C-alpha positions in Angstrom: -14.0 -10.9 120.6 -17.7 -10.3 120.4 -17.1 -6.7 119.8 -14.6 -7.4 117.0 -17.1 -9.5 115.0 -19.4 -6.7 113.9 -16.3 -4.6 113.0 -14.8 -7.3 110.9 -18.1 -8.1 109.2 -18.6 -4.4 108.3 -15.1 -3.6 107.1 -13.9 -6.7 105.2 -15.0 -5.3 101.7 -13.2 -2.1 102.3 -10.0 -3.9 103.4 -10.4 -6.4 100.5 -10.5 -3.5 98.0 -7.2 -2.1 99.3 -5.8 -5.6 99.2 -6.9 -5.7 95.6 -5.1 -2.4 94.9 -1.9 -3.7 96.4 -2.2 -6.9 94.3 -2.7 -4.8 91.1 0.3 -2.7 92.0 2.5 -5.7 92.7 1.5 -7.4 89.4 2.3 -4.2 87.4 -1.4 -3.3 86.7 -0.9 0.2 88.0 -1.8 3.7 86.6 0.5 4.7 83.7 0.2 6.9 80.7 0.8 4.0 78.3 -1.6 1.7 80.2 -5.1 3.3 80.1 -6.9 0.0 80.9 -4.7 -0.7 84.0 -5.5 2.9 85.1 -9.2 2.4 84.6 -9.1 -0.9 86.5 -7.1 0.7 89.4 -9.6 3.6 89.7 -12.5 1.2 89.5 -11.3 -0.8 92.5 -10.7 2.5 94.3 -14.3 3.4 93.6 -15.4 0.0 94.9 -13.5 0.9 98.1 -15.8 3.9 98.6 -18.8 1.5 98.3 -17.1 -0.5 101.0 -16.8 2.6 103.1 -20.4 3.5 102.7 -21.4 -0.1 103.6 -19.3 -0.2 106.7 -20.6 3.1 108.0 -24.2 2.1 107.4 -23.7 -1.3 109.2 -21.9 0.2 112.2 -24.0 3.2 112.6 -26.6 1.6 115.0 -24.0 0.6 117.5 -21.7 3.6 117.1 -24.5 6.0 117.5 -25.2 4.7 121.0 -24.0 7.0 123.8 -21.7 4.4 125.3 -20.7 2.9 121.9 -20.3 -0.9 121.5 -17.1 -0.6 119.6 -14.0 1.1 121.1 -12.1 3.8 119.3 -9.1 1.5 119.4 -10.9 -1.0 117.1 -11.7 1.7 114.6 -8.0 2.8 114.6 -6.9 -0.8 114.0 -8.9 -0.8 110.8 -7.5 2.6 109.8 -4.0 1.3 110.5 -4.6 -1.8 108.3 -5.8 0.3 105.5 -2.7 2.4 105.6 -0.4 -0.6 105.9 -1.9 -2.0 102.7 -1.5 1.3 101.0 2.1 2.1 102.1 3.8 -0.4 99.7 2.0 1.1 96.7 4.1 2.6 94.0 3.6 6.4 93.6 1.8 5.8 90.3 -1.0 8.3 90.5 1.3 11.2 91.3 5.1 11.8 91.2 5.0 14.5 93.8 6.8 12.3 96.4 9.8 12.1 94.1 10.0 15.9 94.2 9.6 15.8 98.0 12.6 13.5 98.4 14.7 15.4 95.8 14.1 18.7 97.6 15.0 17.0 100.9 18.2 15.6 99.3 19.1 19.2 98.2 18.3 20.6 101.6 20.2 17.9 103.4 23.3 18.6 101.2 23.3 22.2 102.5 22.2 23.7 99.1 19.2 26.1 98.9 16.2 24.4 97.3 14.3 27.8 97.3 16.7 29.3 94.8 18.2 26.2 93.0 15.7 24.4 90.8 16.5 20.7 90.2 18.1 21.4 86.7 20.4 24.0 88.2 24.1 23.3 87.3 25.1 23.7 90.9 23.1 20.6 91.8 24.6 18.4 89.1 26.6 16.4 91.7 23.4 15.4 93.4 21.7 14.0 90.4 20.6 10.3 90.6 17.6 8.2 89.7 15.5 10.3 92.0 16.3 13.4 89.9 15.2 11.5 86.7 11.8 10.9 88.3 11.4 14.5 89.5 8.9 16.6 87.6 9.0 20.4 86.9 12.7 20.5 87.2 12.8 24.1 86.0 10.9 25.3 89.1 12.4 25.7 92.6 10.7 24.2 95.6 7.4 25.7 96.9 7.3 23.8 100.2 7.6 25.5 103.7 10.4 24.7 106.2 8.7 21.9 108.2 7.9 20.0 105.0 11.5 20.4 103.8 12.8 19.2 107.1 10.7 16.1 106.9 11.8 15.5 103.3 15.5 16.0 104.3 15.3 13.6 107.2 13.6 10.9 105.0 16.2 11.4 102.2 19.0 10.4 104.7 17.4 7.1 105.6 18.2 3.7 104.0 14.7 3.4 102.5 13.6 7.0 102.0 10.3 6.5 100.3 8.9 3.8 102.6 10.3 5.5 105.7 8.7 8.8 104.7 5.3 7.2 103.9 5.3 5.2 107.2 6.1 8.4 109.1 3.2 10.2 107.3 0.8 7.3 108.1 1.8 7.3 111.8 1.0 11.0 112.1 -2.2 10.5 110.2 -3.3 7.8 112.6 -2.7 10.0 115.6 -4.8 12.7 114.0 -7.5 10.1 113.2 -7.6 9.3 116.9 -8.1 13.0 117.7 -10.8 13.3 115.1 -12.7 10.3 116.6 -12.6 11.9 120.0 -13.9 15.2 118.5 -16.7 13.3 116.8 -17.7 11.6 120.0 -17.8 15.0 121.7 -20.2 16.2 119.1 -22.5 13.2 118.3 -21.1 9.8 117.5 -17.7 8.5 116.2 -19.5 7.2 113.1 -19.2 10.7 111.6 -15.4 10.7 111.7 -15.2 7.4 109.7 -15.9 9.4 106.6 -12.3 10.7 107.0 -10.6 8.0 109.1 -11.4 5.2 106.6 -11.8 7.4 103.5 -10.1 5.7 100.6 -9.0 9.1 99.1 -7.2 10.0 102.4 -5.6 6.5 102.6 -4.5 6.3 98.9 -3.2 9.9 98.7 -1.5 9.9 102.1 0.0 6.5 102.9 -0.2 5.4 99.3 1.1 8.3 97.2 2.8 10.1 100.1 1.2 13.6 99.8 2.4 15.9 102.6 -1.1 17.4 102.8 -1.9 14.6 105.3 0.6 16.1 107.7 -0.8 19.6 107.3 -4.4 18.4 107.8 -3.3 16.3 110.8 -1.9 19.5 112.5 -5.1 21.3 111.7 -7.0 18.5 113.4 -4.6 18.8 116.4 -5.3 22.5 116.6 -9.0 22.1 116.8 -8.7 19.2 119.2 -6.6 21.3 121.5 -8.8 24.4 121.5 -10.4 24.5 125.0 -14.0 23.5 125.1 -14.8 24.6 128.6 -14.2 28.1 129.9 -13.3 26.9 133.4 -10.9 24.2 132.5 -7.5 24.6 134.3 -5.6 23.2 131.3 -7.2 25.8 129.0 -4.1 28.0 128.9 -1.7 25.2 128.1 -4.1 23.9 125.4 -4.4 27.3 123.8 -0.7 27.7 123.6 -0.4 24.2 122.1 -3.2 24.9 119.7 -1.5 28.0 118.4 1.7 26.0 117.9 -0.1 23.2 116.0 -1.7 25.8 113.7 1.7 27.4 113.0 3.2 24.0 112.3 0.4 23.4 109.8 1.4 26.6 108.0 5.0 25.4 108.0 3.9 22.3 106.1 1.6 24.1 103.6 0.2 27.7 103.7 -3.4 26.6 103.7 -4.1 27.0 107.5 -3.4 30.7 107.1 -7.0 31.0 106.0 -8.3 29.5 109.3 -5.9 30.7 111.9 -7.6 34.2 112.4 -11.0 32.5 112.7 -9.7 30.1 115.3 -8.1 32.9 117.2 -11.2 35.0 117.2 -13.2 32.1 118.6 -11.0 31.9 121.7 -9.9 35.5 122.1 -13.0 36.1 124.3 -10.9 34.7 127.1 -8.1 37.3 126.7 -5.3 35.2 128.2 -6.1 32.2 126.1 -6.3 34.3 123.0 -2.9 35.8 123.7 -1.4 32.4 124.4 -2.8 31.0 121.1 -1.3 33.9 119.2 2.0 33.5 121.1 2.2 29.7 120.4 1.7 30.5 116.7 4.0 33.5 116.4 6.9 31.8 118.2 7.0 29.2 115.4 5.6 31.0 112.4 7.6 34.2 112.5 11.1 32.5 112.7 10.0 30.1 109.9 8.8 32.9 107.7 11.9 35.0 108.4 14.1 32.1 107.5 12.4 31.6 104.1 12.7 35.3 103.4 16.4 35.3 104.2 17.0 32.2 102.0 15.1 33.6 99.1 15.9 37.3 99.5 12.1 38.0 99.1 9.2 35.8 98.1 10.0 32.2 97.0 10.3 32.2 93.2 8.8 28.7 93.0 5.7 29.8 94.8 5.3 32.7 92.4 5.5 30.3 89.4 2.9 28.0 91.1 0.5 30.9 91.7 0.6 32.1 88.1 1.2 28.9 86.1 -0.5 26.0 87.8 -4.1 25.2 86.8 -6.2 22.0 86.8 -9.6 21.1 87.9 -10.4 24.3 89.7 -14.2 24.0 90.4 -15.0 27.6 89.7 -11.8 28.6 87.8 -12.5 26.2 84.9 -15.9 27.6 83.9 -15.1 31.2 84.8 -12.0 31.6 82.5 -13.8 29.7 79.7 -16.8 32.0 80.0 -14.5 35.1 80.0 -12.8 33.7 76.9 -16.2 33.1 75.1 -17.4 36.6 76.0 -14.0 38.1 75.0 -13.9 40.0 78.2 -10.2 39.9 78.1 -10.3 42.2 75.1 -12.5 44.5 77.2 -10.0 44.5 80.0 -7.2 45.3 77.6 -9.3 48.2 76.3 -9.7 49.5 79.8 -6.0 49.3 80.4 -5.5 51.2 77.1 -7.9 53.9 78.1 -6.3 54.4 81.5 -2.8 54.6 79.8 -4.1 57.3 77.5 -5.2 59.3 80.4 -2.0 59.0 82.5 0.4 58.7 79.6 3.3 56.3 79.1 4.6 53.8 76.5 3.1 50.4 76.0 6.4 48.7 76.5 7.2 50.6 79.7 6.2 49.7 83.3 3.5 49.3 84.6 1.6 49.2 81.3 3.6 46.3 79.8 2.8 44.2 82.9 -0.9 45.2 82.8 -1.2 44.4 79.1 0.6 41.1 79.6 -2.0 40.0 82.2 -5.2 40.8 80.3 -5.9 37.2 79.4 -8.8 35.0 80.5 -6.9 32.7 83.0 -5.3 35.6 84.9 -8.6 37.6 85.0 -10.3 34.5 86.4 -7.7 34.2 89.1 -8.2 37.9 90.0 -12.0 37.5 90.1 -11.8 34.4 92.2 -9.4 36.0 94.6 -11.8 38.9 95.1 -14.6 36.5 95.6 -12.6 34.5 98.1 -11.8 37.6 100.2 -15.5 38.6 100.2 -16.5 35.1 101.3 -13.9 34.9 104.0 -15.0 38.3 105.4 -18.6 37.0 105.6 -17.3 33.9 107.4 -15.4 36.2 109.8 -18.7 38.1 110.6 -20.5 34.8 111.3 -18.0 33.8 114.0 -18.2 30.0 113.4 -16.9 27.4 115.9 -13.5 25.8 115.3 -14.9 23.0 113.1 -17.1 25.3 111.1 -14.2 27.8 110.7 -11.9 25.1 109.3 -14.7 23.8 106.9 -15.5 27.3 105.7 -12.0 28.6 105.4 -10.5 25.6 103.7 -13.6 25.3 101.5 -13.2 28.9 100.3 -9.5 28.2 99.5 -10.3 25.1 97.5 -13.3 26.6 95.6 -11.3 29.6 94.6 -8.1 27.7 93.6 -7.2 27.3 90.0 -5.8 24.0 90.9 -7.5 21.2 92.8 -5.8 17.9 92.7 -7.5 15.0 94.4 -5.2 15.1 97.5 -6.1 18.8 98.1 -9.5 17.6 99.4 -7.8 16.1 102.4 -7.8 19.6 104.0 -11.6 19.8 104.1 -12.6 16.2 104.6 -12.2 16.0 108.4 -14.5 18.9 108.9 -17.0 17.7 106.3 -17.1 14.4 108.1 -17.9 16.0 111.5 -20.5 18.3 109.9 -22.1 15.6 107.9 -21.5 17.3 104.5 -22.4 14.4 102.3 -21.6 16.2 99.1 -17.9 16.5 100.1 -17.8 12.8 100.9 -19.3 12.1 97.5 -16.7 14.5 95.9 -13.9 12.4 97.5 -15.3 9.4 95.5 -15.6 11.3 92.2 -12.4 13.4 92.4 -10.0 10.5 91.5 -11.7 10.6 88.0 -9.5 13.7 87.5 -6.6 11.4 86.9 -8.2 10.0 83.7 -7.0 12.8 81.3 -3.3 12.2 82.2 -3.5 8.4 82.2 -6.2 7.4 79.8 -6.2 10.2 77.3 -9.7 11.3 78.1 -10.6 15.0 77.4 -10.8 16.8 80.7 -13.4 19.5 79.8 -16.3 19.1 79.8 -16.7 15.3 80.3 -14.3 14.6 83.2 -15.0 17.9 84.8 -18.7 17.2 84.7 -18.2 13.7 86.1 -16.2 15.0 89.0 -18.3 18.0 90.0 -21.9 17.5 88.9 -22.8 14.6 91.2 -21.6 16.4 94.4 -23.2 19.7 93.2 -26.6 17.9 92.8 -26.3 16.2 96.2 -25.5 19.6 97.7 -28.6 21.2 96.2 -30.8 18.3 97.4 -29.4 18.5 100.9 -29.7 22.3 100.9 -33.3 22.1 99.8 -34.1 19.5 102.6 -32.5 21.7 105.2 -34.5 24.7 104.1 -37.7 22.7 104.1 -36.9 21.3 107.5 -36.2 24.8 108.8 -39.5 26.0 107.3 -41.5 23.2 108.9 -39.8 23.8 112.3 -40.6 27.5 112.0 -44.3 26.8 111.2 -44.6 24.5 114.2 -43.1 27.1 116.5 -45.5 29.7 115.3 -48.5 27.4 115.9 -47.3 26.9 119.5 
């Protein structure tokens, strides 16, 4: 009981904020395009929840920082569970993605092919119901890998599909939170992990809005948790096999872990047997899953192609890059280059490949191409640095997010566990500012430059401040070493 008192005193404001969000939702004061004030109020309470998180971490840090720790991990998980239970009944008002999940699951459960049949396809007319009415982008086939679709299909068959799905997601999330707390205790103190375990963005986007990214990030956490930490451990081989399987399952939820798997493998391949087992655990799941998708689509999933070329919103580098290309009219320069090359090699403007090249000489596509090249260069640099499992996840997922033309608030879930363990304060701050990206859709506020600046400038400034402090500390440490 004595141990529970400091925990309750530290966390009641955070829990109260989520109770407030649930009360707003139940009374109809939830985000909606025709209710900008309700949206602003909802986001304001969510922002207060971040203040509650910062307060809780500060108050608990002295006890949690102790080697023995005065508060058990179980107590921290109880608070995490309460937060998710408060969020689970929320209506999916910030995002309608969960309706698409359950529709795709309904299609898959019926035996139809969601990779080729978009929701508006005539062959699916017999499946249409209220869920179809709430499904967005009905002209685009699904983009979700097999494990995600399997989860959606299973949920669609239950009496309460939405709540069952969200509770399943929250349960997996809690297991991953337990693993992350153990990882944090191995490194320094469990206080670091609270920046993810109690993070309002993780709770609201996972248990609240039902985004499947929580499942993918949980499997990434499981992979890093399972990577052997001691070369002489007898269970190292089994853990390596399980880690590879967890990484592959993460890819079968969303493709994001593909950026980190080679880095994780390189970290453990020094022990040849474990490296082979990691690769085997991944290949045994990943190859059949990829083959199944290729068979179902006859090639690359068409929905994924549409997503890669069409979707764009809140890309941290993409937004300023394509706008700069447009102002400088570099798209005209690119079209001129294509024209000059065509004159050298010959061919008609309307004939392949020139028609395709001309069609893609516009600022947004050129920005995508430049960011892809930059991401490849950054990833190769990360490869040469040979980071540990946590650093590899942080670096790889960070590169993906920074180079992406689209960064919805729930995408940050992929990088938050590793930012928490590494103490990247600017990412934690970004998790608090990122929900402001909802304002243009719900409150009619112009996205660029005002909302974009509100989302990205505070974390950028904090990153620069922290970077300068680190460089100064390193310089002072080097000077002391020289004097010795």
